[in-house]
FITORDREN-386833 format. One record per residue: residue in one letter; x, y, z of N, C-alpha, C in turn. Coordinates in pm, whole numbers, plus 32768, in hexadecimal, padded with zeros to 4 digits. Atoms other than C-alpha are relative to their C-alpha. Layout:
AXYZXYZXYZ...
//
This chain:
M80557F8980008000800080008059807C8000A7FAD7F88800E808F814F7F987FE080638070C800F7F987F9A80C5826180947FB380757FC4R80517F8F80307FCE83818077805880737FD0G7FA47F95802880EE847B806680377FEA7F74S7FCB801A8086817883CF7F307F9680177F96M806C7FE58060802383E77E887FF580967FE9I80087F6F800D801A855B7ECE807680337FAFN7F897FD5804A817E85867E4E7FF67FDB7F6DH80118028808A812084C97D127FA480637FB8V805E7FA2803D7FFA85B37CCF803A808D7FFEM7FC77F7B7FF780AA86EE7D4680907FF08031P7F7580137FD7822686D27D4680298063806DM7FCF7FAA7F9582E187637E6D803880817FC5M7FCB7F7E8027832E88D37E4D808580138045P7F857FDB7FBA848789567E9A7FDE8050807FP801D7FBB7F81849F89E87FFB7FDF80957FF0E801C7F72801184A68B517F7E7F7080167FD0L80897FF28031835D8B1F7EC37F9B7FDE806DR805A80227F9082BA8A747FEF7FF980728064R7FFD7F8F7FA383298B9480CE7FB280767FC6G804B7F94804182A18C907FD27F6B7FE78002K808D80257FFB81578BD57FC17FC78017808CL802C7FEE7F76813B8BD3813D7FF680948024L80037F717FE181938D44815C7F8E80477FB6L806E7FC5804C80998D9C804B7F7A7FDD8041L807B80277FBB7F898CD680FE7FEF804D8083I80067FAF7F857FE18D8F82407FD2808E7FDEA80297F7980297FC18EDF818B7F6B80017FDDF808E800980237E708E6F81007FAA7FF8807DA804E80127F867DF28DFE82547FFC80808053V7FFB7F837FB47E678F3C83017FA680687FBFS80517F9C80477DC1901281F67F6C7FE28009L808F802080067C788F5B81D47FC17FF4808AL8039800F7F7A7C438EFB833F80028083804EG7FFA7F7E7FBD7CB6904D83C07F93805D7FCFD806B7FAB80367BCA910582D57F767FCF802DL808080387FD67AAE9018832A7FE280218092L80117FDE7F727AE3904E849E7FDC80948011T801C7F707FFA7AE791C7846C7F70801D7FD5I80887FEC803179A291B883A57F9A7FD18068V805D80367F9C78F690DE84AB7FF9805A807BV7FFE7FA77F8C796691BE85CA7FB480817FE2K80457F84802678EA92F285107F697FEB7FFBI8090801C80097797925284C77FC67FE9808BL803280177F78777291E086317FF680828050R80017F817FB477C2933D86B37F9980647FCEV80597F99803676F5941785C67F8D7FC87FAEG806A803D805076149321850F801E80097F6BL7FF17FFC809175E492FA839B7FE6808D7FCDT800C7F7B803B761D944082E580277FF57F6DP7FD08005808B765D9498817880977FE87FF8G7F7080187FFD77CF949A81D780237F6D8014S7FE8808F7FEB77B1932D824180057FB67F7AF800280408083775B92C980DE807E80227FB1G7F827FD9803F7889938D806180747FAF8037S7F9680507FC1796392D281597FFF7F717FCCV800B8089803578DF918280DF80307FFD7F70L7FD17FF8808A791C91ED7F768099800A7FFDR7F6E7FF57FF87A8192527FD4803E7F798022W7FCE80857FDB7AB190FB80757FFE7FA37F87L800A805580777A39904F7F37806A80257F97I7F977FD3805D7B2691237E6280897FCF8031T7F8380327FC77C4390C97F4E800F7F6A7FE3A7FFC8090801B7BEB8F577F29801F7FE67F6CA7FE78012808F7BE88F797DAD809280227FDEL7F727FDE80187D3D90277DAE805C7F938034L7FAC806A7FC87DCE8F1A7E8F7FF97F827FAAY800C8072805A7D488E0D7DA5805680177F83A7FAC7FE080757DEF8EBF7C8080947FF28022I7F7580137FD57F348EC57D4680217F6C8003W7FEA80917FF87F108D507D8780147FC47F75R7FF28030808A7EEE8D1B7C10807E80347FBCG7F807FD3803480398DD17BE07FFF80857FB7H80087F7F80447FC68F247B62804E806A804DR7FAC7F9C7FBE80D390247BB37FB580828019W80487F837FF27FED914D7B7B7FAB7FFF8080A805580097F897F0790D07C918055800D807ER7FA67FF67F8C802B90AA7D8080248091801DW7FD27F787FEA80A7920B7D4B7F8D80618019L80767FB17FDE7F49929F7D4E7FDD7FEC8093M801C801D7F747F0F91F27E9C80678043805BV7F977FBE7FB1805E92727F1F7FE480978008G80207F7180007FFE93D47EB67F8980218057L80777FE87FAE7EA893BC7F58801D7FED8094L7FD980147F747F3B932F8099805580758032G7FAE7F8C7FDC803D9448809A7FAC807C8017L805A7F8E7FF07F2D954D80697FB07FF28081G804A80187F857E6094AE817E80558018807BL7FA47FEC7F8F7F8F94B48263801B80958017V7FEB7F6F7FF47FCE962482187F8680428041L807A7FC57FC97E63966F82717FE57FD48091I802180327F7A7E40959383A9807380138063G7F8C7FF47FA77FA295B884337FF980758060P80097F8E7FA47F7D971984BE7F8C7FF38064V807380137FA77E2596C4854C80257F9E8070A7FD980647F9C7EB4959185FB8064803B8064L7F9A7FC77FA77FDC965586867FC58069805FV80397F947FAE7F0D977B87057F987FCA8062S806F802E7FAB7DDB96C3878980267F898059M7FDA807C7FBC7E89958287F87F877FA38013H807780567FFB7D3894DC87B780297F737FD2P7FD6808980217D66935E87B57FD97FD47F72L802B802980867C9D932F8674805480447F94A7FAC7FB980617D63943A85BA808D7FC57FFDI7F7C803E7FF87EA9939F86347FFE7F777FBCA800C8085803F7E30924485C77FFC800B7F68V80087FED80917DD892C2846B8088802A7FC8A7F7B7FD5802D7F2B9371844B80607F887FFEL7FAA80787FFD7FDD922F84B37FDC7FA07F8FQ802E8056806F7F0B916983BA803B80317F7CF7FCB7FC6807C7F73925682A280987FEF7FF9I7F6D800E7FFE80E4924D830C80297F717FDFI7FDD808D801680EE90CF83127FE77FD97F6FA802180268089803B909E81C6805980487F9BL7FAA7FB18059810191B6811E808E7FC87FFFG7F7880357FF7824B912D819A800F7F7B7FB9L7FF88084804182008FCC81267FF1800A7F69L80177FF58091817F90347FD0806F804C7FB8A7FA17FA880468284913D7F8280917FD4800CF7F7280117FE583C890C4801880337F708009S7FD4808A7FEF83D08F47802B802D7FC37F7AP7FD28040807C84AB8EA47F1E7FBC7F7A7FE7S80418082801484048D547F5C7F7080127FCFV80867FE3803582AB8DEE7F1F800C80227F6BS7FEA7FE1808E83328E7C7DD880177F817FB0A7FE3807D804683B68D267D777F807FAD7FF0F807C804F800982688C7F7DC77F9F803E7F9CI805A7FBE806081A38D847D0280317FE67F72D7FC980218084828E8D4D7BD77FDF7F6F7FDAY8020808E801682598BD47BFD7F6C7FF27FD9Q808F8008801D80DF8C027C027FE080387F76R80167FC4808480E88CE67AD180287F9E7F92A7FD28061806481B28BE57A0F7FA37F887FFBL805880757FFA80D08ACB7A837F7C801C7FB9Y80817FE2803D7F8E8B777A1C800C80277F6ES7FF17FE0808E80168BFE78D3801E7F827FB1E7FE48081804080958A9F78837F7E7FB47FEAN80808046800D7F398A1278C27FAA803E7F93K804C7FBF806A7EA38B1277D3802F7FD17F77K7FC7802580817F8E8AA476BD7FEF7F6C7FE0A800D809080167F4C893076EC7F8F7FE57F9CP806A801D80617E88889D75C97F8C7FBA8046P807380417FC37D27882A761B80097F697FF1K7FFE809380077D0286B9766A7F997FCF7F9CQ805A803B80647C6A85E975567FB07F908040G8056806A7FCD7B49850275A0802D7F777FCEP7FD78088802A7B628386757A7FDE7FDE7F73
//
């Protein structure tokens, strides 16, 4: 009986350590971004109720999810757009967090710093995004399978 790990390796060959590290760091950036934003939206709704701004926040969350999916597929433009948006968000929330010392503002600033740092400065994340881009562009070029 074959070991389950060998079946997985047969279907999906082992990635080099740098790519695995990049994949993990990218997943951490995704989790920090999506879960942090979701928590902020829920706290806001619980404090002030549903407002027209709540729907804007949900729309922003969906756009963030779409950008992160594009990054996962290896699109460089999405990565750098996300880095720019995180940087802008940090410029806007940073002074508020420093002056008010409000825990939620500090949490949002930390969320932006972590995600920005991982997306912009990690060589292993760059390597994984390049790998994903090559993988998905290769799948596009593959000829369609012929029927029996």
